[in-house]
C-alpha positions as protocol buffer text, in pm:
chain_id: "A"
residue {
  index: 1
  type: GLY
  ca { x: -1205 y: 800 z: 2863 }
}
residue {
  index: 2
  type: ALA
  ca { x: -1089 y: 703 z: 2511 }
}
residue {
  index: 3
  type: PRO
  ca { x: -735 y: 552 z: 2503 }
}
residue {
  index: 4
  type: ARG
  ca { x: -476 y: 769 z: 2342 }
}
residue {
  index: 5
  type: VAL
  ca { x: -372 y: 687 z: 1987 }
}
residue {
  index: 6
  type: ASP
  ca { x: -10 y: 605 z: 1918 }
}
residue {
  index: 7
  type: ALA
  ca { x: 54 y: 835 z: 1631 }
}
residue {
  index: 8
  type: GLY
  ca { x: 407 y: 680 z: 1573 }
}
residue {
  index: 9
  type: LEU
  ca { x: 237 y: 340 z: 1541 }
}
residue {
  index: 10
  type: LEU
  ca { x: -31 y: 462 z: 1334 }
}
residue {
  index: 11
  type: TYR
  ca { x: 222 y: 651 z: 1079 }
}
residue {
  index: 12
  type: ALA
  ca { x: 449 y: 324 z: 1056 }
}
residue {
  index: 13
  type: THR
  ca { x: 135 y: 107 z: 977 }
}
residue {
  index: 14
  type: VAL
  ca { x: 15 y: 312 z: 698 }
}
residue {
  index: 15
  type: THR
  ca { x: 349 y: 419 z: 535 }
}
residue {
  index: 16
  type: GLY
  ca { x: 570 y: 120 z: 598 }
}
residue {
  index: 17
  type: ASP
  ca { x: 833 y: 351 z: 778 }
}
residue {
  index: 18
  type: PRO
  ca { x: 1018 y: 166 z: 1049 }
}
residue {
  index: 19
  type: GLY
  ca { x: 1133 y: 499 z: 1211 }
}
residue {
  index: 20
  type: ALA
  ca { x: 986 y: 814 z: 1330 }
}
residue {
  index: 21
  type: VAL
  ca { x: 829 y: 1079 z: 1112 }
}
residue {
  index: 22
  type: ASP
  ca { x: 1046 y: 1344 z: 1254 }
}
residue {
  index: 23
  type: ASN
  ca { x: 1383 y: 1171 z: 1215 }
}
residue {
  index: 24
  type: PHE
  ca { x: 1464 y: 1087 z: 829 }
}
residue {
  index: 25
  type: PRO
  ca { x: 1141 y: 953 z: 724 }
}
residue {
  index: 26
  type: LEU
  ca { x: 1152 y: 645 z: 485 }
}
residue {
  index: 27
  type: ASN
  ca { x: 786 y: 610 z: 369 }
}
residue {
  index: 28
  type: GLY
  ca { x: 750 y: 300 z: 171 }
}
residue {
  index: 29
  type: VAL
  ca { x: 423 y: 464 z: 17 }
}
residue {
  index: 30
  type: ARG
  ca { x: 218 y: 747 z: -35 }
}
residue {
  index: 31
  type: TRP
  ca { x: -146 y: 686 z: -81 }
}
residue {
  index: 32
  type: HIS
  ca { x: -321 y: 919 z: -314 }
}
residue {
  index: 33
  type: THR
  ca { x: -684 y: 899 z: -168 }
}
residue {
  index: 34
  type: SER
  ca { x: -902 y: 1036 z: 96 }
}
residue {
  index: 35
  type: PRO
  ca { x: -839 y: 859 z: 427 }
}
residue {
  index: 36
  type: ARG
  ca { x: -1214 y: 806 z: 451 }
}
residue {
  index: 37
  type: GLU
  ca { x: -1357 y: 457 z: 455 }
}
residue {
  index: 38
  type: ILE
  ca { x: -1027 y: 282 z: 406 }
}
residue {
  index: 39
  type: ALA
  ca { x: -797 y: 83 z: 627 }
}
residue {
  index: 40
  type: VAL
  ca { x: -430 y: 16 z: 546 }
}
residue {
  index: 41
  type: ARG
  ca { x: -154 y: -192 z: 691 }
}
residue {
  index: 42
  type: VAL
  ca { x: 186 y: -198 z: 543 }
}
residue {
  index: 43
  type: ALA
  ca { x: 319 y: -564 z: 594 }
}
residue {
  index: 44
  type: GLN
  ca { x: 639 y: -551 z: 386 }
}
residue {
  index: 45
  type: ASN
  ca { x: 846 y: -259 z: 269 }
}
residue {
  index: 46
  type: ARG
  ca { x: 1166 y: -354 z: 82 }
}
residue {
  index: 47
  type: ARG
  ca { x: 1362 y: -244 z: -198 }
}
residue {
  index: 48
  type: ASP
  ca { x: 1239 y: -532 z: -416 }
}
residue {
  index: 49
  type: ARG
  ca { x: 908 y: -593 z: -276 }
}
residue {
  index: 50
  type: PHE
  ca { x: 595 y: -422 z: -108 }
}
residue {
  index: 51
  type: THR
  ca { x: 295 y: -594 z: 53 }
}
residue {
  index: 52
  type: ALA
  ca { x: 0 y: -416 z: 208 }
}
residue {
  index: 53
  type: ASP
  ca { x: -335 y: -529 z: 357 }
}
residue {
  index: 54
  type: LEU
  ca { x: -636 y: -304 z: 238 }
}
residue {
  index: 55
  type: PHE
  ca { x: -993 y: -271 z: 345 }
}
residue {
  index: 56
  type: HIS
  ca { x: -1243 y: -38 z: 183 }
}
residue {
  index: 57
  type: PHE
  ca { x: -1558 y: 12 z: 389 }
}
residue {
  index: 58
  type: GLY
  ca { x: -1757 y: 176 z: 109 }
}
residue {
  index: 59
  type: ALA
  ca { x: -2040 y: 12 z: -109 }
}
residue {
  index: 60
  type: ALA
  ca { x: -1853 y: 21 z: -431 }
}
residue {
  index: 61
  type: ALA
  ca { x: -1515 y: -70 z: -553 }
}
residue {
  index: 62
  type: ARG
  ca { x: -1267 y: 227 z: -495 }
}
residue {
  index: 63
  type: PRO
  ca { x: -995 y: 358 z: -748 }
}
residue {
  index: 64
  type: LEU
  ca { x: -661 y: 402 z: -545 }
}
residue {
  index: 65
  type: ASP
  ca { x: -337 y: 542 z: -654 }
}
residue {
  index: 66
  type: ALA
  ca { x: -16 y: 476 z: -465 }
}
residue {
  index: 67
  type: SER
  ca { x: 347 y: 611 z: -518 }
}
residue {
  index: 68
  type: LEU
  ca { x: 598 y: 346 z: -427 }
}
residue {
  index: 69
  type: LEU
  ca { x: 881 y: 532 z: -269 }
}
residue {
  index: 70
  type: THR
  ca { x: 1144 y: 266 z: -164 }
}
residue {
  index: 71
  type: LEU
  ca { x: 1118 y: 21 z: -459 }
}
residue {
  index: 72
  type: ASP
  ca { x: 1424 y: 4 z: -670 }
}
residue {
  index: 73
  type: PRO
  ca { x: 1342 y: 126 z: -1032 }
}
residue {
  index: 74
  type: GLY
  ca { x: 1254 y: -156 z: -1270 }
}
residue {
  index: 75
  type: ASP
  ca { x: 965 y: -362 z: -1377 }
}
residue {
  index: 76
  type: TYR
  ca { x: 706 y: -492 z: -1109 }
}
residue {
  index: 77
  type: THR
  ca { x: 399 y: -703 z: -1116 }
}
residue {
  index: 78
  type: TRP
  ca { x: 111 y: -630 z: -867 }
}
residue {
  index: 79
  type: THR
  ca { x: -165 y: -854 z: -739 }
}
residue {
  index: 80
  type: ILE
  ca { x: -465 y: -765 z: -533 }
}
residue {
  index: 81
  type: SER
  ca { x: -569 y: -1113 z: -375 }
}
residue {
  index: 82
  type: SER
  ca { x: -848 y: -1190 z: -145 }
}
residue {
  index: 83
  type: ALA
  ca { x: -792 y: -1310 z: 226 }
}
residue {
  index: 84
  type: ASP
  ca { x: -809 y: -1667 z: 117 }
}
residue {
  index: 85
  type: ASP
  ca { x: -521 y: -1570 z: -161 }
}
residue {
  index: 86
  type: HIS
  ca { x: -763 y: -1587 z: -457 }
}
residue {
  index: 87
  type: PRO
  ca { x: -630 y: -1310 z: -722 }
}
residue {
  index: 88
  type: LEU
  ca { x: -881 y: -1058 z: -783 }
}
residue {
  index: 89
  type: SER
  ca { x: -677 y: -831 z: -1018 }
}
residue {
  index: 90
  type: ARG
  ca { x: -323 y: -804 z: -1134 }
}
residue {
  index: 91
  type: GLY
  ca { x: -105 y: -563 z: -1356 }
}
residue {
  index: 92
  type: ARG
  ca { x: 245 y: -458 z: -1441 }
}
residue {
  index: 93
  type: VAL
  ca { x: 413 y: -146 z: -1361 }
}
residue {
  index: 94
  type: THR
  ca { x: 757 y: 13 z: -1455 }
}
residue {
  index: 95
  type: LEU
  ca { x: 905 y: 234 z: -1174 }
}
residue {
  index: 96
  type: THR
  ca { x: 1174 y: 492 z: -1255 }
}
residue {
  index: 97
  type: SER
  ca { x: 1331 y: 778 z: -1052 }
}
residue {
  index: 98
  type: ASP
  ca { x: 1059 y: 996 z: -1197 }
}
residue {
  index: 99
  type: HIS
  ca { x: 755 y: 764 z: -1207 }
}
residue {
  index: 100
  type: ARG
  ca { x: 659 y: 606 z: -886 }
}
residue {
  index: 101
  type: ARG
  ca { x: 290 y: 572 z: -919 }
}
residue {
  index: 102
  type: VAL
  ca { x: 55 y: 277 z: -965 }
}
residue {
  index: 103
  type: SER
  ca { x: -309 y: 280 z: -1018 }
}
residue {
  index: 104
  type: LEU
  ca { x: -530 y: 18 z: -860 }
}
residue {
  index: 105
  type: VAL
  ca { x: -896 y: -54 z: -775 }
}
residue {
  index: 106
  type: VAL
  ca { x: -985 y: -185 z: -423 }
}
residue {
  index: 107
  type: PRO
  ca { x: -1282 y: -411 z: -396 }
}
residue {
  index: 108
  type: SER
  ca { x: -1570 y: -314 z: -158 }
}
residue {
  index: 109
  type: ARG
  ca { x: -1608 y: -448 z: 180 }
}
residue {
  index: 110
  type: ALA
  ca { x: -1341 y: -738 z: 146 }
}
residue {
  index: 111
  type: LEU
  ca { x: -1015 y: -772 z: 308 }
}
residue {
  index: 112
  type: CYS
  ca { x: -741 y: -793 z: 35 }
}
residue {
  index: 113
  type: ARG
  ca { x: -373 y: -790 z: 14 }
}
residue {
  index: 114
  type: LEU
  ca { x: -159 y: -600 z: -245 }
}
residue {
  index: 115
  type: ARG
  ca { x: 165 y: -754 z: -332 }
}
residue {
  index: 116
  type: ILE
  ca { x: 417 y: -581 z: -558 }
}
residue {
  index: 117
  type: GLU
  ca { x: 726 y: -781 z: -665 }
}
residue {
  index: 118
  type: ARG
  ca { x: 1008 y: -768 z: -905 }
}
residue {
  index: 119
  type: ALA
  ca { x: 877 y: -888 z: -1255 }
}
residue {
  index: 120
  type: PRO
  ca { x: 1066 y: -1225 z: -1370 }
}
C-alpha cells in the first residue's frame, strides 16, 4: 500500500544534481554524516552560490561536514539562519581544488537554511 519513492527526485533533492545519477552526475554537495534524523533539500547549486534547507530531528545540535563540489575555488562566507532569516551561525571557508570541505553545526529541531556565497 505505500506509494513508491521517486529515487531520482530524492537524489536531486539531497545532492543538488539536476540530472540523473547514472548519467554524468553533478553533485553540488556530499554530506559527511549519517542519514539518520536529518532532512536536507538543496535549493540552489551554482558555481558561485549554494543554498540548502536543513532540519535535524535529534535532541541536541549536530556537527555536520559537507564537501562543496561545484563551487568555484575561492573565499566564501557561510550562514546558517532560522526559518525567519535570523542568523544562527556564520563563518568563512576557502575552497581549493584539493580542499572542498566545510564544518558546520546544525541546531536541533529547527528548520534552518544554509547559504554559502562568494566572500566580498
